[in-house]
N, C-alpha and C positions, 0 to 999 in steps of 0.2 A: 504494500500500500504506500501511497504518498501522503505527505502531511503539509498543510499550509498553516504555519504558526501565526497566531494573531498579532505578534510583534515582529518576528523575523521574516514573515512571508513564506513562500514555498521553499521547503527544504530539499536540497539536491541529494536526497538519500532515498533508496528503495528499501522499505522495511518489510518484515514478515510478522504476522500475528496469527492467532488462532481463535476461532469462535468458541467461547466458553459457556455461553448461555443466552437465552432470550428473556429479557426482563419484562417487556410488554410488547404490544403490537408494533411499536415504533422504536424500541430501544434494544440494542444488542450489547452484550458484554464480551469483550475480547481481551486476550492477553496483551500486556504492554509490549511494544516492539523492542527488539534487541539490535544494538549497533555496536560493533567492535567488542563483543562479548559482555556488554553492559546494557542495562535497561535504559532506553532513551526517554528522558523526561518530557513526554508530550504534554503540552499545556492544555488546561481546560479552555474551551472555545476554539481549539484548533479544528480546522476542517480536514477531513480525510477522504481519500478516494481509494478503494481497494478492489481487488479481484478475488472472489471467494471460490475456492476449488471445492466442488461438491462430488463429482464423479470424474472418471477419466476423460469424459467428453462434455462436461458441463461446468462452465465458469460464469459467474454472475458479477456484474459491476455493482459495487455498493458505495454510496456517498452519504456522508453524515457529519455531525459535529460532536466533539468530545464534551460530555456534560459532567463527568466526574472521574476522579482517579482514586483507586482504593486498593487495599491489599487484603487478600483472604487466603488463609493457610500458607502464608509466605509467598504467594503468587501475586505479582503486580498486575492490576487489571485496569481497563478503561471502559466506561459506559459511553456508548455512542448513539445519539439520536439520529435515526435515518431520515434524511431530508428528501430523498428521491426514491421512486419505486425501483427495486432491483432490476437490472437489465441483463438478460442472458446474452453472453458473448458467443460469437460464432467461430472463434479461433481458440486454439490451445495456448495456454500461457503458464509457464512453470517458474517458480522461484528457485534460484540457485543458492544453495546453502554451503558456505565455506566450511570444509571439514577434511580431515586427513584420515582416510579409510583405506586399508589394504585392498589392492585389486590385482588380479592375475589375468593376463590376456593369452588366449590360445590362437596363435598366428600361423597361417599356412606358409610353407616354404615357397619362395618364388620360383625356384628351379624344379622342385618336386612337390606339386600341389597336394599330393596325398600325405606328405610329411608335415607335421605341425610341431611347433616349439612354444614354450611358455616364456612370457615376459612379465616379471613382477614389477609392481610400482605402487603408487598411492594416489588418491584423489586430491585435487585442490578444492573442488566443489562438486556438488551432486544435486540433481533435480529430477523431477518425474520424466523429463525428456532426454536426459543424458548426463555425462560427466566430463570434467576436465581432469586429466591424469598426468602424473610425472613418471617417466620411465628412463632407464639407462640406454635404451635402444629406440630408434625412430620407428614410428608407425606411419606407413605411407598413406597419403590422402586418398580417399575413396576405397580404402581396404576394408573388407568385411571381416570382423573378428568376433570370436566368442570370448566371454569373460566370466569371471567369478568375483563378485563384490561382497565383501564381508561387512554386514550391517549388524553390529553387536553380535548376538548369537545366531543370526540368520545369514545364510549364504544365498545371494541372488545370482542365478545363472542367467546370462543374457547374450543376445547378439547385438552388435552395433556397427555403425559405419563411421570410419574416421573422417571427420569433416576437414580438419587441418592439423598440422603438426609443425612446431617451431622449436628451435634450439634456444637454450637459456642456461646461463651459468648460475648454479645454486650452490652456495657454500664452497665456492672454488672448484666445483665439479660440473662437467658438461652433462646436461640433462635434456630431455625432450618432453615438451608439454603438448598433449594431444586433446582436441575436443572431439568427443564421440557421442553420436546420437543413437539412442536405443532403436532397435528395429522390432516391430510387432510385439512390443511388451504387453503381456496380459494385464487386464485391469487389476487383478489382485496383487500382481507384482508391483505395479505402479502405486497402488495403495500402501504397500509395505514400505516403499521408499518415502512417500509423503508422511507416513506414521513415524518413520525413523527420524526425518527432519524435525517434525514437531516435538518428538521425545527429546531430541538433543536440545532444542530450544527451551523446553521446560526444565531440563537439567541445569541449564545456565541460570534460569530464574531461581531454582532451588538452592543455588550455591551462595545464598545470602545477598544476592544483588537486590537493591531496593532503590526507591526514588531518592534523589538528593533532597 
């Protein structure tokens, strides 16, 4: 979601939140957004515009005004008065969550397609649509790869297409950063990814992060 602060104007930050409850027909209760691993102090009277992910192919635009900030069970929350009717969007839109998660790619050998080898790495971010990953070896653009992503105790097996790959020096070592889009990911698998992202967000909230 985006935020228009009553003093500072529109903030050049994309936030993520989660629906925590419905207070009445016009008021939603959401988790306070996180920025750089801390709760961002959204002011009362801030205007917000967000995209609510309901199912793999259903996204709704929500607009409203923050009417209250509160903390319940050590979770920072915002009450939002909805000012416009929710609008169903016709495109998919996924939030990318910065996180370091182990990932293994199974890549076909260019000279012997029936031979495959593994490339281990870790993610820079993850969303319901794909990942960015760091590896020691390059992944060619347009290459179709299989992969195993470790989300806590759950292992997600997926197929993906390498969108782009670039070199970067990380801690004085040459690494390759690849953007990979998921191919034909089942609805339940995408839901597992979204649940993982929100659980990670909630864990950040439970580590004692509070409003200033």
